[in-house]
C-alpha positions in Angstrom: -0.1 -0.2 -0.3 1.3 3.8 -1.1 0.8 6.0 2.2 1.0 9.7 1.9 1.4 11.5 5.1 1.0 15.4 5.7 2.4 18.4 7.6 0.2 21.0 6.8 1.6 24.7 5.8 1.4 27.2 8.9 -1.9 28.4 9.7 -1.6 32.2 7.9 -2.9 34.3 11.1 -1.0 32.3 13.6 1.4 33.9 15.6 3.9 31.0 17.2 6.6 28.5 17.1 6.5 28.1 13.2 7.4 31.7 13.0 10.8 31.2 14.6 11.8 27.6 14.4 10.8 24.8 12.4 10.6 21.6 14.4 10.7 17.8 12.8 7.3 16.0 12.3 7.7 13.9 14.5 5.0 12.3 14.6 4.6 11.6 11.3 8.0 10.1 11.0 7.2 7.8 14.0 3.8 6.5 12.0 6.1 6.0 9.0 8.7 3.9 10.4 6.0 2.1 11.8 4.0 0.8 8.9 7.2 1.4 6.5 8.4 -2.2 6.5 5.5 -3.3 5.2 4.3 -0.7 3.0 5.7 2.2 0.6 5.5 5.7 2.9 6.4 9.6 2.0 6.1 12.2 4.5 5.3 15.8 2.3 5.7 18.7 4.5 4.0 21.7 3.0 5.4 24.1 5.0 8.3 23.7 3.2 6.9 25.0 0.5 6.1 21.2 -1.4 3.1 20.9 -4.2 0.0 18.4 -2.7 -1.6 18.2 -5.9 2.0 17.4 -7.8 2.3 14.9 -5.0 -0.5 13.3 -5.3 -0.1 12.6 -8.7 3.0 11.5 -8.9 3.3 8.9 -6.0 -0.3 7.8 -6.5 -1.3 7.1 -3.0 -4.2 5.0 -1.9 -4.7 6.1 1.9 -3.1 9.9 2.9 -2.8 10.9 6.5 -2.7 14.4 7.7 -1.7 16.1 11.5 -2.9 19.0 12.3 -3.3 21.6 15.4 -6.5 23.2 16.3 -5.0 26.3 14.6 -4.8 24.2 11.2 -8.9 23.5 10.9 -9.3 26.1 8.2 -5.8 24.6 6.7 -6.1 21.4 6.5 -10.0 21.7 5.4 -9.1 23.5 2.5 -6.1 20.9 1.5 -8.7 18.3 2.0 
């Protein structure tokens, strides 16, 4: 199975750590490591300016998962 895990971009009207630091997406990395032995997994970090439609077309995942905090609800809603 091909699994795409997505870290959403920064919510535009929030002020927080993402303005100063960019932390690794450890939750997605842990999840990817847990399922990787049996599945093809890719992590897409939209905070780095990567392109979701382009990645979907190239990778063609069977499942897409996303992580988010409450402040990302509108960003995630627009993505999916």
